C-alpha positions as CSV (number, residue, x, y, z in Angstrom):
1,M,-22.4,65.7,-14.0
2,K,-24.6,63.1,-14.8
3,T,-26.0,62.4,-18.4
4,E,-28.7,60.4,-19.6
5,K,-27.3,58.1,-22.4
6,L,-29.8,57.0,-25.0
7,H,-29.6,53.1,-24.3
8,A,-29.1,50.1,-27.2
9,G,-32.6,48.5,-27.9
10,A,-34.4,52.0,-26.9
11,D,-36.7,53.9,-29.5
12,F,-34.5,56.9,-31.2
13,P,-36.3,60.0,-31.0
14,S,-37.1,62.3,-34.2
15,L,-34.5,64.1,-34.6
16,P,-35.7,67.4,-36.4
17,V,-32.2,69.6,-37.8
18,K,-31.9,71.9,-40.9
19,G,-30.4,71.0,-44.1
20,R,-28.4,73.0,-46.0
21,D,-31.3,74.4,-47.8
22,D,-32.8,75.5,-44.7
23,A,-35.6,72.9,-44.6
24,V,-36.3,70.4,-41.7
25,V,-35.4,67.2,-42.3
26,D,-36.1,64.2,-39.1
27,I,-32.8,62.6,-39.7
28,S,-33.8,59.9,-37.4
29,K,-35.3,58.0,-40.7
30,P,-33.7,56.8,-43.5
31,T,-34.4,57.8,-47.4
32,G,-34.4,56.1,-50.4
33,D,-34.5,52.2,-50.3
34,A,-32.4,52.2,-46.9
35,D,-34.3,50.9,-44.3
36,W,-31.8,51.3,-41.1
37,Q,-30.2,55.0,-40.3
38,M,-27.0,55.3,-39.2
39,V,-26.6,59.0,-37.8
40,V,-23.3,60.9,-36.9
41,V,-22.9,63.5,-35.0
42,Y,-19.5,65.4,-35.2
43,R,-18.3,68.3,-33.2
44,G,-18.1,70.8,-35.8
45,R,-16.5,72.5,-38.3
46,H,-13.4,73.3,-35.7
47,C,-13.0,69.9,-35.6
48,P,-10.2,68.7,-37.8
49,M,-10.4,65.1,-36.3
50,C,-14.3,65.3,-37.4
51,T,-13.5,66.5,-40.9
52,K,-11.0,63.4,-41.4
53,F,-13.8,61.2,-39.9
54,L,-16.5,62.4,-42.4
55,N,-14.0,62.0,-45.7
56,S,-13.2,58.6,-44.5
57,L,-16.7,57.8,-43.5
58,A,-17.9,58.9,-46.9
59,G,-15.8,55.8,-48.6
60,F,-18.0,53.2,-46.8
61,R,-21.4,54.8,-47.9
62,Q,-22.0,52.5,-50.8
63,R,-21.4,49.2,-48.4
64,L,-23.3,50.9,-45.8
65,L,-26.2,51.3,-49.0
66,D,-25.4,47.9,-50.0
67,I,-26.8,46.4,-46.5
68,G,-29.7,49.2,-46.2
69,I,-28.3,51.6,-44.3
70,D,-28.0,55.1,-45.0
71,I,-26.0,58.5,-43.5
72,A,-26.7,61.0,-41.9
73,A,-24.3,63.6,-40.1
74,V,-25.2,66.8,-37.7
75,S,-23.8,69.1,-35.5
76,G,-24.3,72.3,-33.5
77,D,-23.0,74.6,-36.0
78,S,-24.5,76.9,-37.4
79,K,-25.7,77.0,-41.8
80,E,-22.3,79.1,-42.0
81,Q,-20.2,77.1,-40.3
82,L,-21.3,74.2,-42.1
83,E,-20.8,76.1,-45.5
84,D,-17.4,77.0,-44.6
85,H,-16.7,73.4,-43.2
86,L,-18.0,72.1,-46.9
87,T,-14.8,73.4,-48.3
88,R,-13.1,70.9,-46.5
89,L,-15.4,68.0,-47.0
90,D,-15.4,65.5,-49.5
91,V,-18.7,63.7,-48.5
92,N,-21.1,62.1,-50.3
93,F,-24.0,61.7,-47.7
94,P,-26.0,64.6,-46.3
95,L,-24.5,66.8,-43.7
96,F,-27.2,69.2,-41.2
97,Y,-26.0,71.7,-38.7
98,G,-28.4,73.3,-35.9
99,L,-28.3,70.7,-33.4
100,T,-29.4,72.0,-30.3
101,L,-28.6,71.4,-26.6
102,E,-31.4,69.9,-25.5
103,Q,-31.1,67.6,-28.2
104,M,-27.6,66.7,-27.7
105,Q,-28.7,65.7,-24.0
106,D,-32.0,63.8,-25.1
107,L,-29.2,61.5,-27.3
108,G,-26.6,61.3,-24.0
109,L,-23.9,62.9,-26.0
110,Y,-21.3,64.4,-23.9
111,V,-21.3,68.5,-24.7
112,S,-18.1,70.8,-24.4
113,I,-17.5,74.4,-23.8
114,P,-15.3,75.7,-26.3
115,R,-11.7,76.8,-24.7
116,S,-11.5,79.7,-27.0
117,E,-13.8,82.1,-29.5
118,Q,-11.3,81.3,-32.1
119,E,-12.5,77.4,-31.1
120,T,-16.3,78.0,-31.9
121,D,-18.9,80.1,-30.5
122,H,-21.3,77.4,-29.2
123,N,-21.0,74.7,-26.4
124,F,-20.9,71.6,-29.0
125,P,-21.3,67.9,-29.2
126,E,-18.6,65.4,-28.9
127,P,-18.5,62.2,-31.2
128,G,-21.6,60.2,-31.3
129,L,-22.5,57.7,-33.5
130,F,-26.1,56.1,-33.8
131,V,-27.2,52.9,-35.8
132,I,-31.1,52.7,-36.0
133,N,-32.9,49.5,-37.1
134,G,-36.1,49.3,-39.0
135,D,-37.7,49.4,-36.0
136,V,-36.3,52.4,-35.0
137,Q,-34.3,51.5,-31.9
138,V,-30.9,52.0,-30.8
139,Q,-29.1,48.6,-32.5
140,V,-26.0,50.2,-32.4
141,V,-23.9,53.1,-30.1
142,D,-21.0,54.9,-30.2
143,L,-20.3,57.8,-27.7
144,S,-17.1,59.5,-26.7
145,N,-16.2,62.3,-24.7
146,N,-13.3,63.5,-27.2
147,P,-12.4,63.7,-31.0
148,F,-9.8,61.3,-30.6
149,A,-11.6,58.2,-29.3
150,R,-13.7,57.1,-32.5
151,P,-14.7,53.2,-34.2
152,D,-12.0,52.1,-36.3
153,L,-14.2,52.4,-39.8
154,E,-13.7,49.3,-41.3
155,I,-14.0,47.0,-38.6
156,F,-17.5,48.9,-38.2
157,V,-19.1,48.6,-40.9
158,S,-17.6,45.1,-41.7
159,G,-19.3,44.2,-38.0
160,L,-22.7,45.8,-39.5
161,E,-22.5,43.9,-42.6
162,W,-22.2,41.2,-40.3
163,I,-24.8,42.4,-37.8
164,R,-27.5,42.3,-41.2
165,N,-27.0,39.2,-42.5
166,P,-29.9,37.1,-41.5
167,D,-28.3,33.9,-41.7
168,N,-26.5,35.2,-38.2
169,N,-30.0,36.5,-36.3
170,Y,-27.7,39.2,-34.2
171,P,-29.2,40.4,-31.8
172,I,-28.9,43.9,-30.0
173,R,-26.2,43.7,-27.7
174,G,-25.6,45.5,-24.7
175,T,-29.4,45.8,-23.3
176,Y,-29.2,44.3,-19.5
177,Q,-30.0,47.2,-17.1
């Protein structure tokens, strides 16, 4: 099986998904005063590692906002599944639902088939994390094919603070094709 990955430096596609109020929002765009956007794709409510990661990420939101990076998280879950998941989450950034298989493939995510109906009722994305710069290009990308391989958030956010410091003039890395 072959998947097309979204490469560093590529234009990030529009990513319209649904919010808790059912409004369609393009989460590829930052909100408020932020000029960069972080899009976190998580497996869904069935994943305890996702719950732990999202709750941990909430502790870094202010540091990210301080350097102009907003956060949005999305899964392929339904609205009902998202609402149920919120009972185990304590996050301070918006969560979205309804990521389609086509969107998962456009982002180059690994996609898994549920092991049973008890796990979930739909194919789901494996973790993906995209940092989109002010030119709507992929500045940083992290993809995994399982829930156990994710960036250490302290190291990751410290690195983003370094990248965003204009004195460092740090380019997008990994663009050689």
